[in-house]
C-alpha positions as a Markdown table, in Angstrom:
| # | Residue | x | y | z |
|---|---|---|---|---|
| 1 | Met | 86.6 | 81.0 | 123.9 |
| 2 | Ile | 85.4 | 80.5 | 120.3 |
| 3 | Lys | 88.3 | 80.4 | 117.9 |
| 4 | Pro | 88.1 | 83.4 | 115.6 |
| 5 | Ala | 88.1 | 82.7 | 111.8 |
| 6 | Pro | 91.1 | 83.9 | 109.9 |
| 7 | Val | 90.8 | 87.1 | 108.0 |
| 8 | Arg | 90.9 | 86.5 | 104.2 |
| 9 | Lys | 91.3 | 89.3 | 101.6 |
| 10 | Ser | 92.3 | 89.4 | 98.0 |
| 11 | Val | 93.0 | 91.9 | 95.3 |
| 12 | Thr | 93.8 | 91.5 | 91.6 |
| 13 | Val | 96.6 | 93.5 | 90.1 |
| 14 | Glu | 97.4 | 93.9 | 86.4 |
| 15 | Val | 101.1 | 93.0 | 86.5 |
| 16 | Pro | 102.9 | 89.7 | 85.9 |
| 17 | Leu | 103.3 | 87.3 | 88.9 |
| 18 | Asp | 106.9 | 88.0 | 89.4 |
| 19 | Lys | 106.3 | 91.8 | 89.4 |
| 20 | Ala | 103.4 | 91.5 | 91.8 |
| 21 | Phe | 105.6 | 89.6 | 94.3 |
| 22 | Asp | 108.4 | 92.2 | 93.9 |
| 23 | Val | 106.1 | 95.2 | 94.3 |
| 24 | Phe | 104.7 | 93.6 | 97.5 |
| 25 | Thr | 108.0 | 92.6 | 99.0 |
| 26 | Thr | 111.0 | 94.7 | 97.9 |
| 27 | Gly | 108.7 | 97.7 | 97.2 |
| 28 | Phe | 106.9 | 97.3 | 100.6 |
| 29 | Gly | 108.2 | 100.6 | 102.0 |
| 30 | Arg | 106.8 | 102.5 | 98.9 |
| 31 | Trp | 103.2 | 101.4 | 99.5 |
| 32 | Trp | 102.6 | 100.4 | 103.2 |
| 33 | Pro | 100.3 | 103.2 | 104.7 |
| 34 | Ala | 102.4 | 105.5 | 106.9 |
| 35 | Ser | 99.4 | 105.7 | 109.2 |
| 36 | His | 99.9 | 102.0 | 110.0 |
| 37 | Ser | 102.9 | 102.4 | 112.4 |
| 38 | Ile | 103.6 | 101.3 | 115.9 |
| 39 | Gly | 106.9 | 103.1 | 116.4 |
| 40 | Lys | 107.4 | 106.1 | 118.6 |
| 41 | Ser | 108.7 | 108.2 | 115.6 |
| 42 | Ala | 106.6 | 108.8 | 112.5 |
| 43 | Leu | 107.2 | 106.0 | 109.9 |
| 44 | Thr | 109.5 | 106.7 | 107.0 |
| 45 | Thr | 109.6 | 103.2 | 105.5 |
| 46 | Ala | 108.8 | 99.6 | 106.3 |
| 47 | Val | 111.0 | 96.7 | 105.3 |
| 48 | Ile | 110.6 | 92.9 | 104.5 |
| 49 | Glu | 114.0 | 91.3 | 104.5 |
| 50 | Pro | 114.0 | 89.0 | 101.4 |
| 51 | Lys | 114.7 | 85.6 | 103.0 |
| 52 | Ala | 113.2 | 83.1 | 105.4 |
| 53 | Gly | 114.1 | 84.3 | 108.9 |
| 54 | Gly | 114.4 | 87.9 | 107.7 |
| 55 | Arg | 113.1 | 90.8 | 109.8 |
| 56 | Trp | 109.8 | 92.7 | 109.2 |
| 57 | Tyr | 110.1 | 96.0 | 110.6 |
| 58 | Glu | 109.5 | 99.8 | 110.3 |
| 59 | Ile | 112.0 | 102.7 | 110.4 |
| 60 | Gly | 111.0 | 106.0 | 111.9 |
| 61 | Glu | 111.9 | 109.5 | 111.1 |
| 62 | Asp | 114.4 | 109.6 | 113.9 |
| 63 | Gly | 116.1 | 106.3 | 112.5 |
| 64 | Ser | 114.7 | 104.1 | 115.1 |
| 65 | Glu | 113.6 | 100.5 | 114.1 |
| 66 | Cys | 110.5 | 98.8 | 115.4 |
| 67 | Asp | 110.0 | 95.1 | 114.8 |
| 68 | Trp | 106.7 | 93.7 | 113.6 |
| 69 | Gly | 107.8 | 90.1 | 113.2 |
| 70 | Glu | 109.7 | 88.0 | 110.8 |
| 71 | Val | 109.7 | 86.1 | 107.4 |
| 72 | Leu | 108.5 | 82.5 | 108.0 |
| 73 | Ala | 108.4 | 81.5 | 104.3 |
| 74 | Trp | 110.0 | 83.1 | 101.4 |
| 75 | Asp | 108.9 | 81.4 | 98.1 |
| 76 | Pro | 109.2 | 83.9 | 95.2 |
| 77 | Pro | 107.2 | 84.5 | 93.2 |
| 78 | Ser | 104.2 | 82.6 | 94.7 |
| 79 | Arg | 104.2 | 82.8 | 98.5 |
| 80 | Leu | 105.3 | 84.9 | 101.4 |
| 81 | Thr | 104.4 | 84.1 | 105.1 |
| 82 | Leu | 105.1 | 86.6 | 107.8 |
| 83 | Ala | 105.0 | 86.2 | 111.6 |
| 84 | Trp | 102.8 | 89.1 | 112.9 |
| 85 | Arg | 103.9 | 89.8 | 116.4 |
| 86 | Ile | 101.8 | 92.9 | 117.1 |
| 87 | Gly | 99.0 | 92.6 | 119.8 |
| 88 | Ala | 95.6 | 94.2 | 119.7 |
| 89 | Asp | 97.1 | 97.0 | 121.7 |
| 90 | Trp | 99.3 | 97.7 | 118.6 |
| 91 | Arg | 102.6 | 96.9 | 120.4 |
| 92 | Tyr | 105.3 | 94.5 | 119.4 |
| 93 | Asp | 105.2 | 91.3 | 121.5 |
| 94 | Pro | 107.9 | 88.8 | 120.7 |
| 95 | Ala | 106.0 | 86.1 | 122.5 |
| 96 | Leu | 102.9 | 86.5 | 120.3 |
| 97 | Leu | 102.5 | 84.7 | 117.0 |
| 98 | Thr | 99.9 | 85.1 | 114.3 |
| 99 | Glu | 100.6 | 84.6 | 110.7 |
| 100 | Val | 100.0 | 86.6 | 107.6 |
| 101 | Asp | 100.2 | 84.3 | 104.5 |
| 102 | Ile | 100.2 | 86.0 | 101.2 |
| 103 | Arg | 99.9 | 83.9 | 97.9 |
| 104 | Phe | 100.4 | 85.2 | 94.5 |
| 105 | Val | 98.3 | 83.4 | 91.7 |
| 106 | Ala | 98.9 | 84.1 | 88.0 |
| 107 | Leu | 95.6 | 84.8 | 86.2 |
| 108 | Gly | 97.3 | 85.4 | 82.9 |
| 109 | Glu | 100.6 | 86.9 | 81.6 |
| 110 | Asn | 99.9 | 90.3 | 83.1 |
| 111 | Ser | 97.3 | 89.6 | 85.8 |
| 112 | Thr | 97.9 | 88.3 | 89.4 |
| 113 | Arg | 95.5 | 87.6 | 92.2 |
| 114 | Val | 97.1 | 88.3 | 95.6 |
| 115 | Glu | 95.3 | 86.3 | 98.4 |
| 116 | Leu | 96.1 | 87.3 | 102.0 |
| 117 | Glu | 95.2 | 85.2 | 105.1 |
| 118 | His | 95.8 | 86.5 | 108.7 |
| 119 | Arg | 95.4 | 83.4 | 110.8 |
| 120 | Leu | 96.1 | 82.1 | 114.4 |
| 121 | Leu | 94.3 | 85.1 | 115.8 |
| 122 | Glu | 93.3 | 83.0 | 118.8 |
| 123 | Asn | 96.8 | 83.4 | 120.0 |
| 124 | Met | 95.8 | 87.0 | 120.9 |
| 125 | Gly | 93.6 | 85.6 | 123.7 |
| 126 | Glu | 90.8 | 87.8 | 125.0 |
| 127 | Thr | 91.6 | 90.5 | 122.4 |
| 128 | Ala | 91.4 | 88.2 | 119.4 |
| 129 | Glu | 87.9 | 89.2 | 118.3 |
| 130 | Ala | 88.6 | 92.9 | 118.6 |
| 131 | Ala | 91.8 | 92.4 | 116.6 |
| 132 | Arg | 89.9 | 90.4 | 114.0 |
| 133 | Gln | 87.4 | 93.1 | 113.6 |
| 134 | Ala | 90.2 | 95.8 | 113.1 |
| 135 | Phe | 91.9 | 93.5 | 110.5 |
| 136 | Glu | 88.5 | 93.1 | 108.7 |
| 137 | Ser | 87.7 | 96.8 | 108.6 |
| 138 | Glu | 88.4 | 99.1 | 105.7 |
| 139 | Arg | 91.4 | 100.5 | 107.6 |
| 140 | Gly | 92.7 | 96.9 | 108.1 |
| 141 | Trp | 93.8 | 94.5 | 105.4 |
| 142 | Ser | 91.4 | 95.8 | 102.7 |
| 143 | Gly | 92.9 | 99.2 | 102.9 |
| 144 | Val | 96.4 | 97.8 | 103.0 |
| 145 | Leu | 95.8 | 95.7 | 99.9 |
| 146 | Gly | 94.2 | 98.7 | 98.3 |
| 147 | Ala | 97.5 | 100.7 | 98.8 |
| 148 | Tyr | 99.4 | 97.8 | 97.4 |
| 149 | Ala | 97.2 | 97.7 | 94.3 |
| 150 | Ala | 97.7 | 101.4 | 93.7 |
| 151 | Glu | 101.4 | 100.9 | 93.8 |
| 152 | Ala | 101.2 | 97.9 | 91.5 |
| 153 | Lys | 99.0 | 100.1 | 89.0 |
| 154 | Arg | 101.7 | 102.7 | 89.1 |
| 155 | Tyr | 104.3 | 100.1 | 88.2 |
| 156 | Ala | 102.2 | 98.8 | 85.3 |
| 157 | Ala | 101.6 | 102.3 | 83.9 |
C-alpha cells in the first residue's frame, strides 16, 4: 500500500494570535459544523478539553457524549495536536491513531495563519485513501476551517 500524503489546509483570520487559538479551542463548540457528528443523537456542542491528555468529544441533544480522540499537545497560543480516532466508517475507534496538528502563526498584530495537517492516515489501512479524499473535499477540512474563520470574523467584528 502506498502511504497517503497528509492533508494540509490553512486559513488566515484577522484576529491576534492568542484570540485565534482561543476561538479554535475554547470556542470549538460555537463553530464546529453540526453536520460533522458521529453520535447517535444530533450534536449540540463539541469540546476540546484545554490540556494535554484532555478529551476531544461531542455532546448530543440527549446529553450523550461521543469521543473523537484526545489532546496530544497543548501549547497555547501556537500549537494544538489532536488524536483523531475516527475511522473512515465515521465511528470512534480507540485503537486507531491519526493526528490533526494545528499551528497558529502570527502574521501581524491582528492577523494569524492557521495551518492544519491531518497525518498518519496510513493507520486507517485499506480505507486510508477514501478517508484522505473525504478530508480533502470541501466538506472536509476546508469547510471546517471555513466555519472556524467565520467565527473568528464574528469575534473580530
